[in-house]
C-alpha positions in Angstrom: 126.2 -63.2 -36.3 124.7 -66.4 -35.0 121.0 -65.5 -34.2 120.4 -68.7 -32.3 123.3 -67.9 -29.9 122.1 -64.3 -29.6 118.6 -65.4 -28.7 120.0 -67.8 -26.1 122.0 -64.9 -24.6 118.9 -62.7 -24.7 116.8 -65.3 -22.9 119.6 -65.6 -20.2 119.4 -61.8 -19.7 115.6 -62.0 -19.4 115.8 -64.8 -16.8 118.2 -62.7 -14.7 116.1 -59.5 -14.8 113.7 -60.2 -12.0 112.5 -62.6 -9.4 111.5 -66.1 -10.3 108.1 -67.4 -9.2 109.0 -71.0 -9.0 106.9 -72.0 -12.1 109.3 -70.7 -14.8 107.9 -67.1 -14.6 110.3 -64.2 -14.0 108.7 -61.0 -12.7 110.2 -57.5 -12.7 108.4 -55.3 -10.1 108.5 -51.5 -10.2 110.1 -49.9 -7.1 106.9 -48.3 -6.0 104.9 -51.5 -6.7 102.6 -49.9 -9.2 103.7 -52.1 -12.2 104.9 -55.6 -12.8 106.4 -57.0 -16.0 106.7 -60.7 -16.8 109.9 -60.7 -18.7 110.3 -64.4 -19.2 108.0 -67.5 -18.9 109.5 -71.0 -19.3 106.6 -73.0 -17.9 105.2 -76.0 -19.6 102.4 -75.4 -22.2 99.9 -77.4 -20.2 100.5 -75.2 -17.2 100.4 -71.9 -19.0 96.7 -71.1 -18.6 96.9 -71.7 -14.9 100.0 -69.5 -14.6 98.2 -66.7 -16.5 95.2 -67.0 -14.2 97.5 -66.8 -11.1 99.4 -63.8 -12.5 96.2 -61.9 -13.2 94.8 -62.7 -9.8 98.0 -61.5 -8.2 97.7 -58.2 -10.2 94.2 -57.7 -8.9 95.0 -58.5 -5.3 98.0 -56.1 -5.3 96.4 -53.6 -7.7 99.2 -53.2 -10.1 99.4 -53.0 -13.9 100.7 -56.3 -15.3 102.7 -56.4 -18.5 103.6 -59.7 -20.2 106.5 -59.1 -22.6 106.1 -61.6 -25.4 109.0 -62.4 -27.8 108.7 -63.9 -31.3 110.6 -67.0 -30.3 108.6 -67.7 -27.1 106.5 -70.8 -26.8 103.8 -72.0 -27.2 103.0 -70.4 -30.5 99.5 -69.5 -29.4 100.7 -67.6 -26.3 99.4 -64.2 -27.7 95.9 -65.7 -28.2 95.9 -67.1 -24.6 96.9 -63.7 -23.2 94.2 -61.9 -25.2 91.6 -64.4 -24.0 92.6 -63.7 -20.4 92.0 -60.0 -20.8 95.4 -58.7 -21.8 95.5 -55.9 -24.4 98.3 -56.0 -27.0 100.4 -52.9 -27.5 102.6 -52.0 -30.5 105.0 -54.7 -31.8 108.7 -53.8 -31.9 111.7 -55.4 -33.5 114.5 -56.6 -31.3 117.9 -55.5 -32.8 121.3 -56.5 -31.7 124.8 -55.0 -32.3 127.9 -57.0 -31.4 130.4 -54.5 -30.0 133.5 -56.6 -30.9 134.7 -55.0 -34.1 131.8 -52.5 -34.3 132.8 -49.2 -35.9 131.6 -46.6 -33.4 132.9 -43.7 -35.5 129.7 -44.0 -37.6 127.8 -42.8 -34.5 129.1 -39.2 -34.7 129.1 -37.4 -31.3 131.6 -34.7 -32.3 130.5 -31.3 -31.3 127.4 -32.6 -29.5 126.6 -31.5 -25.9 125.7 -34.9 -24.4 125.7 -35.3 -20.7 125.0 -38.1 -18.3 122.2 -37.6 -15.7 123.8 -37.3 -12.3 121.4 -35.2 -10.3 117.8 -34.0 -9.9 118.3 -31.3 -12.5 119.2 -33.9 -15.1 116.1 -35.9 -14.2 114.0 -32.7 -14.5 115.5 -32.2 -18.0 114.6 -35.7 -19.0 111.0 -35.1 -17.8 110.9 -31.9 -19.8 111.6 -33.8 -23.0 108.8 -36.3 -22.1 106.3 -33.5 -21.5 107.3 -31.8 -24.8 106.2 -35.1 -26.4 102.9 -35.1 -24.7 103.6 -37.9 -22.2 101.2 -37.6 -19.3 103.3 -39.8 -17.0 106.4 -37.7 -17.1 106.5 -37.0 -13.4 105.8 -40.6 -12.5 108.6 -41.7 -14.8 111.0 -39.1 -13.3 110.3 -40.4 -9.8 110.7 -44.1 -10.9 114.1 -43.3 -12.6 115.2 -41.4 -9.6 114.5 -44.4 -7.4 116.4 -46.7 -9.8 119.4 -44.5 -9.9 119.4 -44.2 -6.2 119.0 -47.9 -5.6 121.6 -49.1 -8.2 123.4 -46.3 -10.0 125.6 -48.7 -12.0 122.6 -50.5 -13.5 121.1 -47.5 -15.3 122.6 -44.7 -17.3 120.7 -41.8 -18.7 122.1 -39.5 -21.5 120.7 -36.2 -22.6 121.7 -34.2 -25.7 121.4 -30.4 -25.3 121.0 -27.8 -28.0 121.8 -24.2 -26.9 121.6 -25.4 -23.3 118.2 -26.8 -23.6 117.3 -30.6 -23.3 116.5 -31.8 -26.8 117.0 -35.6 -26.9 117.6 -38.4 -24.5 118.1 -42.1 -24.1 118.7 -44.8 -21.4 121.1 -47.7 -21.1 120.7 -50.7 -18.7 123.6 -52.8 -17.5 122.6 -55.9 -15.5 125.2 -56.8 -12.9 127.2 -59.7 -14.1 125.7 -59.6 -17.6 127.4 -59.4 -21.0 124.7 -57.5 -22.8 123.5 -53.9 -22.5 120.0 -52.7 -23.4 119.1 -49.3 -24.9 115.7 -47.8 -24.3 113.8 -44.5 -24.0 115.2 -42.8 -27.2 113.3 -39.5 -27.6 113.8 -36.2 -29.4 111.6 -33.1 -29.2 110.0 -32.3 -32.6 111.9 -29.2 -33.4 115.3 -31.0 -33.1 114.5 -34.2 -35.1 116.5 -35.1 -38.1 119.6 -33.4 -36.7 121.5 -36.5 -35.8 120.8 -36.4 -32.1 119.2 -39.9 -32.0 122.3 -41.4 -33.7 124.7 -39.4 -31.4 122.9 -40.6 -28.3 123.1 -44.2 -29.5 126.8 -43.7 -30.0 127.4 -42.3 -26.6 125.7 -45.3 -24.9 127.5 -47.8 -27.2 130.8 -46.3 -26.1 129.8 -46.6 -22.5 128.8 -50.2 -23.0 132.1 -51.0 -24.6 134.0 -49.3 -21.8 132.0 -51.5 -19.3 133.1 -54.6 -21.1 129.7 -55.5 -22.7 129.8 -57.8 -25.7 126.4 -57.0 -27.3 123.9 -54.2 -27.2 120.2 -54.8 -27.9 117.2 -52.5 -28.3 113.5 -52.8 -28.9 112.7 -50.5 -31.9 109.5 -49.2 -33.4 109.2 -48.9 -37.2 110.2 -45.2 -36.8 113.7 -46.0 -35.5 114.4 -49.5 -36.9 115.6 -48.3 -40.3 118.2 -45.9 -38.7 119.5 -48.6 -36.4 119.8 -51.1 -39.3 121.8 -48.6 -41.3 124.1 -48.3 -38.4 124.8 -52.0 -38.2 122.2 -53.4 -35.9 120.5 -56.6 -37.0 116.9 -57.8 -36.3 116.9 -61.1 -34.4 113.3 -61.4 -33.3 110.3 -59.2 -32.3 108.6 -58.3 -29.0 105.2 -57.1 -28.1 103.9 -56.1 -24.7 100.5 -57.4 -23.5 99.0 -55.3 -20.7 96.5 -56.3 -18.1 94.8 -53.6 -16.0 93.0 -54.8 -12.9 89.3 -53.9 -13.0 89.3 -53.1 -16.7 
């Protein structure tokens, strides 16, 4: 796998995710306007401090949480320091892993005998939120509403899979499919504590990989914490870079 080509493709996906600002910054705004993510910044180094000031000022004026999603190959090299100096708080660093679907053996992602269902209605979204609440997530209802809006606005761009055990939601994961893109992104992998280490995580990765292949995607990438990275690497994913969100809260 050519990592340089993979990163170029990843950057292309990032540039296409949101709306450009005209200064090389690409923003992805939540449907309800409560959050904004900067998913790509290609501005010149000498302009960067001004751009950071403009983005934080915009976040204050519109009262939204601003996340700057930094990648290991982003420039300049001191971007993390500049964000921290401007009041951004760093979150956990994750590895970015990629799996080329051409020739990938999806049989290793065993879904046989698993009760995996796509979310197609409000009950499915409620089951997704139930898993989030079981893991102590306080924003489960807000996330449910946001995902409902995304599915309503563009149902082909988002797919949510839930694994059930004895009829109860036990594990879940999302897949994103940008229109016109060649990559798919996996996110939101979660399993309730009593059903961990039962193969549900792997099975849900497999169900989403099969969907990505059916939709003609060439590669699948995922941001992984240290808890899930080893499993994904054993299944054929390769690390190509890292990513770390930096979060700015107006008024903090």
